[in-house]
N, C-alpha and C positions, 0 to 999 in steps of 0.2 A: 504494500500500500504506500502510495506517495501522497504526502500531505504538506501544506504550508499555509501560512496566514498572510494575506495581503493587508492593505490599509483598511479596507472596509468589509472584506469577505474572506472566508476560509475556503480552501479547495482541497478535495480529496479525490485521488484517482486510484481505482482498484486494479489488481492484476487482471488483464483482459481489456483494459482501456476505458471502462465506464467511469464517469466522474460525477461529482456532486458538489454543490456550493451551499454555504450558509453565511448569514450575517455574523459579524463579530460584535459582541455586546460591549461597545466602548464606554457605555455608561457605568460599567462595573470595573473594579480593579482587575487587570489581567496578569496572570502569572507568567513567568518567563517561558519561552518555548524551549523546554529542556529535553533531555534524552528520552524521558518517558513518552513524550508526545511524538518525537521523531520516529520511534520504532513501534508505535502503538498499533494495535489491531482495533477494528470496530468494537469488539467486546470490551477491550481495555478502555477505550474512549468512553463507552457508556458507563463503566464503573467510575472513572474520574469525573464525569459529568454529574453522577449521582452524589459526589462529595462536594459539589458546589464550585467546581473549577470552570470558570466561564469559557476560556479558550478551548479546553477539552470538550465542553458542551457544543461549541460551534463546530469543531471538527467531527464530533459524533453525529450531529445533524447532517453535515455534509456527507458523511459516510453512509448514513441511512438513505439519503437521496441518491447516492451513487448505486447502492444495492437495488433501490427501487427502479432505477433506469435499466439496470441489468435484467431485473425480473421482467420488465415490460418487453424488452427486446427478445429475451430467451423463452418466454412463455407463449405457448400456442393459444391465441385468442385470450389474452389477459382481460379480466373484467373491468377494463377502463374504456371510456369513450372520449373521442376528440371533442373538446368543448366547442360546440357550434352555437350555443345560445349564450346570452349575457348571464353573468353571475346572479343578478337579481331575479332573472327568470328561473334559473336552476334552483335557487333557494326559495322561490315562491314568495318574495317580499311583497307585502301589500301596504297600501297607504295607511299610515297610523301605526304600523309595526314599530316596536322598540328593538333596535339592532345595536348590540354592543360589539365594538371592534377591539380585540385584544392585540394591540399593535397597530399603529396608524399607517394605513396605505391610502394615499391621497386619491388615486384613481378609483379604488374600490369604495371608499367613503363617499365620493361624489356621485358615483353611479347609484349607490343604495339610497342616498338622500334624494336623488332625482325622482324616485318612485313615490315620494311623500312619506317615507319612513323617518322616524326619529333616530338619528345616529349618534351614539355616545362613544367616546374613545378612552380606553385605558392603555396608557403607553409608559414604558419605563425610561425611554430616552428623553432627557429634558429638551433637546433640540426639536425632536418630533412632537413633543407635547406643545411646544410653542407654535410650531407650524400648524398643528391642528386647531389651536385657538385662533390663529390668524384667519384660518379658513372658516371659522364660525362654528366649530364643533364643541359641545360640552366635553370637558376633559375630566376624567375620574382619576384623581391623583392618589387618594388613600386606598389601601387594599380593601378595607371593609366597604368603602363606598362603591368600589367596582363589584364586589361580591353581591352587594345589595341590588345593584342595577341588574346583574346577571340573573338574580332570582326571579325578576319580573320580565326578563327579556323574551321576545318572540324568536329571535335568532341571535346566535353568538358566532362571531367570525374571528379566528385566530390566525395571525401571520407567522412567518418563520421566526420572528424575534420572540414571540410568546413561547415557542417550543424550546427555547434555550434554557428555560427553567421548568422542566417537566413536573416537579411536585406542585408548583404554583398553577400550571395549566390544568393539571388534574383537579385541583381544588376549584378553579374557575369553571371548568366544564361541569363539574358536579353541582355547583351552584346554579348552573343554567340547565339542569336536567329537565325542566319543564318546557324548555324552548323547542320549537318545531324542528330547528336545525342547529347543529353545532359543527361548524365547518373549519377545516384547515385549508388556507388559501394562499397562493402565491408561489413565486419562483423557488423560494427556499423552504416551502412546506410540502414538498413532493414525497409523501410518505406512502408506503405500501398500505392498502386498505386495512390489513390486520393490525399494523402499527397504529394507524389512525384510530381504530376502534379501541385499542388499549389506552390511548391518550384521552378517550372520552368523546371522540368526534363521531358524527353520523355521516359526514361527507368529506371527501378529500378532493380539492381542485388544485392540481399540481402542474408541473412543467416537465416535459420529457426532453432530456439532453442526449442526442444521439452521439455515439462514440466518435463519429466522423468530425464533430465540431468541438470536441473536448480541448484540442490544442488552442482553438480560438478563445474558449472560455478561460483556459489557464492563463493565456497572455493578458486577458482583460483583468482577471483577479490580481495578477502580478503587477499590473499597472495601476491598481487601486480601485477598480470598478467591480461590477457584478453582472448578473445575467441581463438586466435591463440595458446596461451600457453595451454589452456584447450585441444585443439586438439592434440598437440604434446606431452604433458607431462601426461595428465590425460586420453588421448585416448578416448575422447568423440567424437561422430559423429555429425558434424554440416552439414546440408544439404543446399547447395547453390541453390538459386532459382532466376528466372528472370521474370519480368512482364512489360508490357507496362503501363506507367503512363497514367492515364485517368482522365478527369474532371468529377466531380460529377454531 
């Protein structure tokens, strides 16, 4: 396994050439990139992430995304569909719904708000919290405030940044257990449907990275960007997909 941390994202490439990407939680103190991480396996990364090591968590998320890309390519008729409808249609968002975003994604927030839904944002990154405020979204800063909003949510949507703290995400999705949908969404939330279910999701809307473009993704991460920049600047094609989370 090849892994490194760029300025904004972490990159993992598995033997066989499949790759995955995750955000790096710069709002938390990051440990040095030491020998444990250089030689880590996905299983070891998961153990380190469980101990609250943020960089290990980012690499673990990227590794799971890489494994998911391998699964999609190697599985005959995997239970995923190319996303041809808008996210609001897939989630069945209705006017007046309360939608809680766990991690601010401007495009997703704007789309959901355009349906007439009430969109609230719970975000750990101070810079993204401020961006959400400027865009006119109510921001839930306190943990209990976010959990209270989730208890009355019709839909909960978690981004890749929310997955970087699995115990917190499990608590948040448990608080939202009465919601119609609990979705993992975004370039860095590409999780196998079974993993999605274990995290408490009902739906996964991810992005497939074909092995043929992993070199482009790697260069982009090394240059300080992520999947979105790879799409816009290097013009690689990332395929959005959606799948129902399911228990093993």
